[in-house]
N, C-alpha and C positions, 0 to 999 in steps of 0.2 A: 504493500500500500504506500501511497504518498500522503504523508500526514503533516499538517501545519500545526505547530504548538506555539501558543502564546502564553508568556509568563513574565513575571518581574525578574529582571536580570541580577538582582542583588542577592545578598546572603540569606534572605528569609527562607523559611522552610518550604513554602510553596514553589519558589523558584528552583531550589535545590532538587526537590522531588520531580518537578517537571523536566528539568534538564537531565537528570539521571534516567528518567523514564525514556526520554528521547534517545539517549545514548544506547540504552538497552534495546530499544526497538530497532535502532540502526544496526546494531550488532546481529540482529536476527534477520537482516536483509531488507528492512523497510527503508524508504527514503523519507528523511525527516527534515522539515523546514521550520526553524525557529524564527518567530516574528515578534520583535520587541524593539524598544527604543535604545537598547545597548546590548552588547554581547553578554550572554549569561556567564556568570563567573565560573561555573562548573564546565564550560566548554573550553577545557584547557589542553586539548589534544586534537589531532587531525583524524577525522574519519571521513572516508571519501563519499559517503551518502548522507552526510549531515550538512545542512546549509543554513546560513544566517541572513536574515533580511531586516535591515534597520528601518524603523518607522521614523521618517523625517518630519519634523514639526517646524513650519515656517513662522517666524515672528511677524506680526502685523499690528500696527499701533491701535487699531480698533479693538482688538481682543486683549483684555487685561490678563487673561490666563490662557495657557496653551490648550489647544483643542485636540488633546491626545486621542480621545475616544473616536473622533471622526477620522483623524489621520490613520489610526490603527485599522478601522473598518475598511478604509480605502486600500491600505496595504494588503489586508487579507484578501480582498477582491483581486488585486493585481497578482499576488503570488499564486492564488488558486487558479486563475486563468492561464498565467504564463507557464506554470509548472504542473498543471493538470492535477491538482490535489484531489484526493478522495475524501478527506475528512479534516475538519478543524477542531482542535482541542484547546479549550480555554481553561487555564489554571488560575485560581483566585478570581472569584466572580466579578469583582469590581476593578475596572470597567470591562474586563475582557469578554464576559458573557454577552454584555450588551452590544459590544462592537462586533462580536461573532454573529449575533442575531441580525444586525444591520447588514453585515456582509452577505449573509445567506439570502436575505430578502432582495438585495441588489442583484445578486447572481440569478435569482429566480425571475426577476423582472426583465433581465436581459436575455433569458432563454439560453439556448446552447447546451453543450454537453455538461456544464457545471450547474445547471439550474436545479438539480436535485441534491446538491451537496448538503451534508448534515454537520452539525457541530455538537460536541460533547462539552459539558461544563463540569469541572472538578472543584468541589468546595473544600477549602483547607482549614477554616477556623474563624479567624477574626473577620474575614470577609462576610461571614454570616452572623456571628455572635456579637460583633462589636460595630464595625463601620457600616455594615449593611442595614442595621436597625436604625441608623440616623434617619430622621424624617425626610431629609432631602434625598436619600437614596432608596428607602424602603420600597416604594411603589415600583421603581425601575428594576430593583433587584428581584422582586417577586415575579414581575413580568418576564424577565430574562431567564429565570429558572424554569418557569412554566413553559416557555417557548423553546427551551433546549430540546434537542432530539434525544439526548440522554444525559443523566446527571449522576455523578458519583460523589461520594464523601469519604474522607479518610478514617472515619470512625462511626460506630453506631450512635454515640452521643451526638455527634454533629448532624447526622441524619435526623434524629429525633428532634433536635433543637430547630432545625430548618423547617420541618413539617409543622411544628407547634407554633413557632414565632411568626412564620410567614403565612400560616394557615393555607398550605397548599397540599394537594393530594398527588403531586407528581411522584412517580416511582424513583427512588434514589437507591443506587447500588453501593454498598459499602465495600471499598477496596482499601485496606489498611496501608499505611506507609510501609516502606520496605527498606531493607539494608542489604548491601552486597556482602554476604558472609565470606566470600573468597578474599575480599579486600580488608574487611574489618573483622578480625578474629583474635581470640585470646592466644597469646604466645605462652610457652611454658616458662616456669619460674627461672630457669637457668638463663634464659635470654633477657629477662626483664628485671632481675634482682638488682642490677647495677643502677637502674633508673629508680626503682621502687624506694630505695633507701633515702633518696632525696626528698621524699614526700611523707613517708610514714615509717614507724617502727615495724618490726616483723610481725608483731601480734595485732597490728591495727589494720582495719579494712580501708580500702580506697574506693570512693564512689565518684564516677565521672558522669556529669550531666551536660548534655549537648544542646539544651534548649534554654529558654528564659525561665525565671523562677516565679512565674505566676502561680497563684493558688490552684488554677485549673490543672496544672501539671502534676499535682499531688506528690510533690517531692518529699514531704514529711512522711507520707505512707511508705515510700520507697526506702527511706532511711530507717523507719521503724521495722520494716521487713528484714532489712539486711543486718540489723543489730540484734535481732531476736535469736 
C-alpha cells in the first residue's frame, strides 16, 4: 500500500508512535509518505520507500496566525494525487483529522481514481482528554471523529473517554502503543553493572520512566508494585 501519515514532528508520544509505525510499515514493503511541517525527529535513517513532504505555510499580513490546517489539507491532496496514495492516516486528532477530512472531500469533488480514498484517525490522549474538550475545538473534533473512515485509540481508557465526553457512537478500535523489543531489551547484569553503580547500590531497585509525571500515568502505582 501507499500510505500518507500525518503527525507532529516533535518528541511527543504521538509523533514518536506515528513515525515508528511508518518505519515498521516501510520495512514490510509499504510505501510511506510523511506529511508534516518539519521532518519527524525519529526519521533518523534512510529507507528507500519512506518519503517526507513538508507543509509550507506562507506568511501574509492579513492573517495574524498561520493557516496550518488549510495548508496541510492542500498538501494531503497534492501528495495523494501525485503519489497515488491508498490511505491517509492522521495521528493526534487536532488538527490532523480535520485536515484529512477536508482533503478527502476535495478529492471526492474532483473525481478521478482518488475520489474514494479513506482516512484513519488515531487518538493519542491529550488531543481528546484535554485540548479537544476546549469549547473552541469540541464541535470540530466531534465532527472529524465521526466522519473518519476508521478510528483507533491507544488504550481502552481513551476509547471510553472519547465515547463518553464527545457523546459519539463511532466504533473505535483499541491498538495499544508498542515497543521494539529487539531494540529495547534488558541486558544481563554483567554488561550493565558498571553503569548501575553510578545510580544505585546493589540492593536498590532502579525505575526508568519515559513519559511525563502526570497523575494519569499512575507512576505511584508502578513504584508501589515494584517495592512490594
